[in-house]
C-alpha positions in Angstrom: -18.8 -25.0 -4.4 -22.4 -26.2 -4.1 -24.8 -24.3 -2.0 -26.4 -26.1 0.9 -29.9 -25.1 2.2 -30.1 -24.3 5.9 -33.5 -23.4 7.2 -34.7 -21.5 4.1 -31.4 -19.7 3.7 -28.1 -20.9 2.1 -24.4 -20.6 2.8 -24.0 -17.8 0.2 -26.8 -15.7 1.7 -25.4 -16.2 5.2 -22.0 -15.2 4.0 -23.3 -12.1 2.3 -25.2 -11.0 5.4 -22.0 -11.6 7.5 -19.8 -9.6 5.1 -22.3 -6.7 4.8 -22.6 -6.5 8.6 -18.9 -6.7 9.1 -18.3 -4.0 6.5 -20.9 -1.7 8.0 -19.4 -2.1 11.5 -15.9 -1.4 10.3 -17.1 1.6 8.3 -18.9 2.9 11.5 -15.5 2.7 13.3 -13.9 4.7 10.5 -16.4 7.5 10.8 -14.3 10.0 12.8 -11.3 9.3 10.4 -13.4 10.3 7.4 -13.9 13.8 8.8 -10.2 14.2 9.5 -9.3 12.9 6.1 -11.7 15.3 4.4 -9.9 18.3 6.1 -6.5 16.9 5.0 -7.7 16.4 1.5 -9.0 20.0 1.3 -5.5 21.3 2.0 -3.1 18.6 0.8 -4.9 16.3 -1.7 -7.7 18.5 -3.2 -8.3 16.1 -6.1 -9.4 13.5 -3.6 -11.5 15.8 -1.4 -14.7 13.8 -1.9 -14.5 11.7 1.3 -17.5 13.3 3.1 -18.2 16.0 0.6 -19.4 15.1 -2.9 -18.3 17.3 -5.7 -19.0 17.4 -9.5 -16.1 16.8 -11.9 -15.2 20.0 -13.7 -17.1 22.3 -11.3 -15.3 24.8 -9.1 -15.0 23.8 -5.4 -11.9 21.7 -5.1 -9.4 24.6 -4.5 -11.6 27.6 -3.9 -10.4 28.1 -0.3 -6.8 27.1 -0.9 -4.3 30.0 -0.7 -1.0 28.3 0.3 0.5 25.3 -1.7 3.4 24.5 0.7 1.8 21.4 2.1 0.8 20.1 -1.3 4.3 20.5 -2.7 5.9 19.1 0.5 3.8 16.0 0.2 4.7 15.6 -3.5 8.4 16.0 -2.6 8.0 13.4 0.1 6.3 10.9 -2.3 8.7 11.6 -5.2 11.7 11.5 -2.9 10.6 8.1 -1.6 10.2 6.9 -5.2 13.7 8.0 -6.0 15.4 6.8 -2.8 13.4 3.6 -2.4 12.2 2.3 -5.8 14.7 3.4 -8.5 17.5 1.3 -10.0 18.0 -2.2 -8.6 16.3 -1.4 -5.3 16.0 -5.0 -4.0 17.4 -8.5 -4.4 16.3 -12.0 -3.5 18.8 -13.9 -1.5 18.9 -17.5 -0.2 18.1 -18.2 3.4 20.8 -18.3 6.1 21.0 -22.1 5.7 21.9 -21.6 2.0 24.2 -18.6 2.2 27.2 -20.6 1.3 25.5 -22.2 -1.7 26.8 -20.3 -4.8 24.3 -22.1 -7.1 21.4 -21.0 -5.0 22.8 -17.4 -4.9 23.0 -17.4 -8.7 19.5 -18.7 -9.1 18.0 -16.1 -6.8 20.0 -13.4 -8.6 18.3 -14.5 -11.9 14.9 -14.4 -10.1 15.7 -10.8 -9.1 16.4 -9.8 -12.6 13.2 -11.3 -13.9 11.2 -9.6 -11.2 12.7 -6.2 -12.0 11.8 -6.7 -15.7 8.2 -7.7 -14.9 7.7 -4.8 -12.5 8.9 -2.4 -15.2 6.2 -3.9 -17.6 3.5 -3.4 -15.0 1.7 -0.4 -13.6 3.8 -0.6 -10.4 5.5 2.8 -10.6 2.2 4.6 -11.1 0.3 2.9 -8.3 3.1 2.9 -5.7 3.6 6.6 -6.3 -0.2 7.2 -5.7 0.1 5.1 -2.5 3.1 7.1 -1.3 1.1 10.3 -1.8 -1.8 8.9 0.2 0.5 7.6 2.9 2.1 11.0 3.5 -1.2 12.8 3.4 -3.6 10.5 5.2 -1.3 8.2 7.1 -3.0 5.1 5.7 -2.8 3.6 2.2 -3.5 0.2 0.6 -2.5 -1.5 -2.6 -3.5 -4.8 -4.1 -1.3 -7.1 -6.3 -3.3 -9.1 -8.8 -2.2 -11.7 -11.3 -2.5 -10.0 -14.6 -2.9 -11.3 -18.1 -0.3 -12.7 -20.5 2.3 -10.1 -21.4 1.7 -8.3 -18.1 1.6 -10.8 -15.3 1.4 -8.2 -12.5 -1.4 -5.7 -12.0 -1.5 -3.3 -9.1 -4.4 -1.3 -7.8 -4.2 1.4 -5.1 -7.4 2.1 -3.2 -8.4 5.7 -2.3 -8.7 6.5 1.4 -12.3 6.7 2.4 -13.3 3.9 0.1 -12.1 1.0 2.2 -11.9 -0.3 5.7 -9.2 -2.5 7.2 -8.8 -4.8 10.2 -5.7 -6.2 11.9 -4.8 -9.7 13.2 -3.7 -10.3 16.8 -0.1 -9.2 16.0 -1.2 -5.9 14.5 -0.8 -6.8 10.9 -3.5 -5.7 8.4 -5.0 -8.9 7.1 -8.5 -7.8 6.0 -9.6 -5.1 3.6 -13.2 -4.5 2.5 -14.4 -1.8 0.1 -17.8 -0.7 -1.3 -18.0 0.4 -4.9 -20.6 0.9 -7.6 -21.2 -0.8 -10.9 -23.9 -0.3 -13.5 -26.1 -3.4 -14.1 -24.3 -3.8 -17.5 -20.9 -3.7 -15.9 -21.9 -6.1 -13.2 -23.1 -8.6 -15.9 -19.7 -8.2 -17.6 -17.7 -8.7 -14.4 -19.7 -11.4 -12.6 -21.8 -13.1 -15.4 -25.5 -12.7 -15.6 -26.1 -16.2 -14.1 -24.3 -15.1 -10.9 -26.3 -11.9 -10.3 -29.3 -11.6 -8.0 -32.8 -10.9 -9.2 -32.7 -7.1 -8.7 -29.5 -6.5 -10.7 -30.4 -9.2 -13.3 -33.8 -7.6 -13.9 -32.0 -4.2 -14.6 -29.7 -6.0 -17.0 -32.6 -7.0 -19.2 -34.2 -3.6 -19.2 -32.5 -1.1 -21.6 -33.8 1.8 -19.5 -32.2 0.3 -16.4 -29.0 -1.3 -17.6 -26.9 1.8 -16.8 -28.4 2.2 -13.3 -25.7 1.9 -10.6 -25.8 -0.7 -7.9 -23.5 -1.2 -4.8 -21.2 -4.1 -4.3 -18.8 -5.0 -1.4 -15.5 -6.7 -2.0 -13.9 -8.5 0.9 -10.3 -9.8 1.1 -9.6 -11.7 4.3 -8.0 -14.9 5.6 -10.2 -17.9 5.7 -10.6 -19.6 9.0 -9.2 -23.1 9.4 -11.8 -25.7 8.7 -13.7 -23.6 6.2 -11.6 -24.7 3.2 -9.7 -27.8 2.0 -6.0 -27.0 1.8 -5.4 -30.1 -0.3 -7.4 -28.4 -3.2 -6.1 -25.4 -5.2 -9.4 -23.9 -6.6 -10.3 -20.4 -5.5 -12.7 -21.2 -2.8 -10.1 -23.5 -1.1 -7.2 -21.0 -1.0 -6.2 -19.5 2.4 -7.0 -15.9 1.4 -10.6 -15.2 0.4 -11.8 -12.8 -2.3 -15.6 -12.4 -2.0 -17.9 -10.1 -3.9 -21.4 -9.3 -2.5 -24.3 -7.5 -4.0 -25.7 -5.1 -1.4 -29.0 -4.7 -3.2 -29.6 -8.5 -3.6 -27.7 -9.3 -0.4 -26.0 -12.3 -1.9 -22.5 -13.5 -3.0 -22.0 -12.9 -6.7 -18.4 -14.2 -6.9 -16.1 -16.1 -4.6 -12.5 -16.7 -5.3 -9.2 -16.7 -3.4 -5.4 -16.2 -3.3 -2.5 -18.6 -2.4 -0.9 -15.8 -0.4 -1.9 -12.4 0.9 -2.2 -10.0 -2.2 -2.8 -7.0 0.0 -0.4 -4.4 1.4 -1.8 -1.8 3.8 0.6 0.6 5.4 0.5 3.3 8.0 3.1 6.1 8.0 3.2 5.7 11.7 0.8 3.9 14.1 -1.6 6.1 16.1 -2.0 4.4 19.4 -4.2 1.3 19.2 -6.0 2.5 16.1 -5.8 0.5 12.9 -5.4 3.7 10.9 -2.2 5.7 10.7 -0.6 9.0 11.7 0.9 11.2 9.0 3.0 14.3 8.5 -0.2 16.0 7.4 -2.0 15.2 10.6 1.0 16.5 12.6 1.2 19.7 10.5 -2.6 20.3 10.0 -2.9 23.1 12.5 0.1 24.9 10.9 -1.3 24.3 7.5 -4.6 25.9 8.4 -2.8 28.9 10.0 -0.5 29.5 7.0 -3.5 29.2 4.7 -5.3 31.9 6.6 -2.2 34.1 6.8 -1.6 33.8 3.1 -5.3 34.8 2.5 -4.8 37.9 4.7 -1.5 38.6 3.1 -3.2 38.5 -0.4 -5.9 40.8 0.9 -3.4 43.3 2.3 -1.4 43.2 -0.9 -4.6 43.9 -2.9 -5.5 46.8 -0.7 -2.0 48.3 -1.2 -2.1 47.7 -5.0 -5.7 49.0 -5.3 -6.1 51.3 -2.2 -9.3 52.5 -0.7 -10.2 56.1 -1.7 -11.9 58.8 0.2 -13.8 61.1 -2.2 -15.3 64.5 -1.4 -19.1 64.3 -1.9 -18.9 67.0 -4.5 -16.6 64.9 -6.7 -18.7 61.8 -7.0 -18.3 60.3 -10.4 -15.4 62.6 -11.3 -12.6 60.5 -9.9 -10.6 58.5 -12.5 -9.0 55.4 -10.9 -7.5 54.1 -14.2 -3.8 54.0 -14.8 -2.8 57.4 -16.1 -6.3 58.7 -15.3 -6.8 62.5 -14.7 -9.0 63.8 -11.8 -9.6 67.5 -11.5 -10.4 69.2 -8.1 -10.8 72.7 -6.7 -7.5 73.6 -4.9 -9.3 76.3 -3.0 -11.8 74.0 -1.4 -10.8 72.4 1.9 -10.4 68.6 1.7 -11.3 68.6 -2.0 -8.5 66.2 -2.9 -9.3 62.4 -3.1 -6.9 60.4 -0.9 -6.1 56.9 0.3 -7.3 55.6 3.7 -7.0 52.4 5.7 -4.1 51.1 3.6 -1.5 50.7 6.5 -0.6 47.1 7.2 2.6 45.3 8.2 2.9 42.9 5.3 6.6 42.2 6.2 5.5 40.6 9.5 2.9 38.6 7.7 5.5 37.4 5.2 7.9 36.4 8.0 5.2 34.4 9.7 4.3 32.6 6.5 7.9 31.7 5.9 8.3 30.4 9.4 5.3 28.2 9.1 6.2 27.1 5.6 9.5 25.8 7.0 7.8 24.0 9.8 5.5 22.3 7.2 8.5 21.3 5.1 10.3 19.8 8.1 7.2 17.7 9.0 7.3 16.2 5.5 11.1 15.5 5.6 11.6 17.8 2.6 15.2 18.6 3.7 16.1 14.9 3.4 14.9 14.6 -0.1 16.1 18.0 -1.3 19.5 17.6 0.4 21.6 16.9 -2.7 19.9 19.7 -4.6 20.6 22.2 -1.8 24.3 21.5 -1.5 26.0 24.8 -2.6 29.5 23.5 -2.8 31.2 20.4 -4.1 31.4 17.7 -1.6 33.1 14.3 -1.5 31.0 11.2 -1.7 31.9 10.5 1.9 30.7 13.9 3.0 27.4 13.4 1.1 27.0 10.0 2.7 27.7 11.4 6.2 25.1 14.2 5.8 22.5 11.8 4.3 23.1 9.3 7.1 22.5 12.1 9.6 19.3 13.3 8.1 17.9 9.8 7.4 17.8 8.8 11.1 14.6 10.8 11.6 13.0 9.1 8.6 14.0 5.6 9.4 11.0 4.6 11.6 8.5 5.1 8.8 11.0 3.5 6.3 11.1 0.3 8.4 7.3 0.3 8.6 7.0 0.7 4.8 9.5 -2.2 4.5 7.6 -4.4 6.9 4.1 -3.6 5.7 4.6 -3.0 1.9 7.8 -3.9 0.2 8.6 -7.3 1.8 5.1 -8.8 1.6 4.5 -7.5 -1.9 7.8 -8.8 -3.1 7.1 -12.2 -1.6 3.7 -12.2 -3.3 5.3 -11.1 -6.7 7.9 -13.8 -6.3 5.2 -16.5 -5.8 3.1 -15.2 -8.8 6.1 -15.2 -11.2 7.3 -18.6 -10.0 3.8 -20.2 -10.6 3.7 -18.5 -14.0 7.0 -20.3 -14.9 8.9 -17.0 -15.4 11.9 -18.1 -13.4 14.6 -20.6 -14.6 14.2 -24.2 -13.2 15.3 -24.0 -9.5 18.3 -26.0 -8.3 17.6 -28.9 -6.0 19.3 -27.1 -3.1 16.5 -24.5 -2.9 13.8 -27.1 -2.6 12.7 -28.2 0.9 10.5 -31.0 2.1 7.0 -30.0 3.0 5.8 -30.6 6.6 3.9 -33.7 5.7 7.0 -35.2 4.1 5.1 -36.1 0.9 6.2 -33.2 -1.4 8.8 -30.5 -1.9 8.4 -26.8 -1.9 10.5 -23.8 -2.8 12.6 -22.4 0.0 11.3 -18.9 0.9 13.9 -16.3 -0.2 15.2 -13.4 1.9 14.5 -9.9 0.6 17.3 -7.5 0.8 16.6 -3.8 0.0 19.4 -2.1 -1.9 17.8 1.3 -2.5 19.5 4.6 -1.9 17.6 5.1 1.4 18.3 1.6 2.6 22.0 2.1 1.8 21.9 5.4 3.7 20.4 3.8 6.8 23.0 1.0 6.6 25.7 3.6 6.2 24.7 5.0 9.5 25.2 1.5 11.0 28.6 1.3 9.4 29.6 4.7 10.7 28.5 3.8 14.3 30.7 0.7 14.1 33.7 2.6 12.7 33.4 5.3 15.4 33.3 2.7 18.1 36.4 1.0 16.6 38.2 4.3 16.7 37.4 4.7 20.3 38.4 1.1 21.2 41.7 1.1 19.2 43.8 2.9 21.9 42.3 0.6 24.6 43.2 -2.5 22.5 46.8 -1.4 22.4 46.9 -1.6 26.2 44.6 -4.6 26.6 44.4 -6.6 23.3 41.8 -9.1 24.6 39.2 -6.3 24.7 38.6 -7.1 21.0 37.2 -10.5 22.1 34.0 -8.6 22.8 33.3 -8.2 19.0 32.6 -10.7 16.3 34.8 -9.0 13.6 33.9 -11.7 11.0 30.2 -11.0 11.4 30.8 -7.2 11.5 32.9 -7.2 8.3 30.3 -9.2 6.4 27.6 -6.9 7.7 29.4 -3.9 6.5 29.9 -5.5 3.1 26.2 -6.1 2.8 25.4 -2.6 4.0 27.6 -1.3 1.2 26.0 -3.6 -1.3 29.3 -5.4 -2.1 28.5 -8.0 -4.8 27.9 -11.4 -3.3 30.5 -13.2 -5.5 33.2 -10.8 -4.1 32.8 -12.4 -0.7 34.3 -15.7 0.2 32.1 -18.3 1.8 32.5 -19.1 5.4 33.9 -22.6 4.4 36.5 -21.1 2.1 37.5 -18.5 4.7 37.9 -21.2 7.4 39.9 -23.4 5.0 42.3 -20.5 4.2 42.7 -19.9 7.9 43.4 -23.6 8.5 46.0 -23.6 5.7 47.6 -20.5 7.1 47.7 -22.0 10.6 49.2 -25.2 9.3 51.8 -23.2 7.3 52.7 -21.2 10.4 53.1 -24.5 12.4 55.3 -25.9 9.8 57.4 -22.8 9.7 57.7 -22.8 13.5 58.7 -26.5 13.4 61.4 -25.7 10.8 62.7 -22.8 12.8 62.8 -24.9 15.9 64.7 -27.6 14.1 67.1 -25.0 12.6 67.8 -23.5 16.0 68.2 -27.0 17.5 70.7 -28.1 14.8 72.7 -24.9 15.2 72.8 -25.4 18.9 73.9 -29.0 18.5 76.7 -27.9 16.1 77.8 -25.2 18.5 77.9 -27.7 21.4 79.9 -30.2 19.5 82.4 -27.5 18.6 82.8 -26.3 22.2 86.0 -26.9 24.2 86.1 -29.6 26.9 86.0 -26.9 29.6 82.8 -25.4 28.2 81.2 -28.8 27.7 82.1 -29.6 31.3 80.4 -26.4 32.5 77.3 -27.3 30.5 77.2 -30.7 32.1 77.7 -32.5 28.8 80.9 -34.3 29.8 
């Protein structure tokens, strides 16, 4: 896009100033969160504890004041458990929209798209980056991940941003649609990434100086929706796509690269929302007071244990230098002298009470991180039926379901739609059938119908099992009433309920008859019943006629037939 001069400045300069100002404002709003995140990182994510405190790699300081690891392990179990329960096996499927749910060809095509997507995800760095995101989400309450179009052989590339390195903003519906981050590149790296011709004079000058080429400079990357009227939707080049990707050199205060995306590549999630804040609430924030307390208790417990293992000694002044504190050491003293024997002092302390308090607070921390849910199967001490396991899991998963739904809304669904679009444009899917193509709003072209995303992970199935159990329990209560008043069942759409239960149990789609086939079978059954009733009526009528014809005159007279 050509630059237009405006009063001595140009569009790129104005855009750079705008983005730098917006980033600085959003970073200012994030200031109080940085302090909280630093405290959380110190106790739960020490390897990321450089939010407000800068540390040197390989130098002590990351874990010097850490005495209790319960919160670290609980957050790791929470993240690993979510990986297992949410993202292992065939954890999702693409399905046709409601309008195409009876189209078997469409179902088969979307099933093929699901298989291709699973294969491409396994080739990418998805598992690594989503696990890091889950760790940040449980620790800090806010996490963000970007899905880029990769290179040939690996079409999908994911990048998780560390908390404290980015700012976010929401649209009017509370959805995160903007992310901006500041990062550093050396002059040489900037030249490689953006091209020397796109750099400003300050960074370009450093590129040409061997003494300055490794000097670091700051850049800002903004991902945000473009306003209507600022781009041409009829064009497909980067600067005319609906989602902007703009890099700004802070030192030169100019745009060094502008591109864009066809759909939002960003997924930012909050474990739970915290009031009107754009940032999230996490188990770590909830448990932080307890985490601090147990860390202090553990420190004191260690000190008391050390005193008991290596007690303080009172030594008579005449024995100075003669007391041997080594294991098996021999110390001689005068038995006739009063108080001539060295002895312990100040070693009395109730370590049992300390231990009990630590255990109580450790359990409170584990509960905050839903450890019981994800350790449930390992904690079962006796053999249980699959139904019992499902019942217990459904009971525990209820408390976790709010953040699961938020993860589904903010991460899995938008990312899967982004991935679907990337792979479709790359030609990785089979040719789509005509039934999945829809006419564009202008009526001049066709576009692919947006698929539905169905989650089929362990956790999704557990939550759906809870829905099934609720319906089954209700039917058990209603059954005796239905025997007295059968029309009470008219309150329920049993067809819809049975299909919903089947979906909740992940019954294969091709095991389920289409609504048309079901209705046709019912129509045939009704017709067969009508025919059988007609035949029975005719048979009864014929028998009655025969009986009448064989009756005596007196009986026929009584029947009024003579």
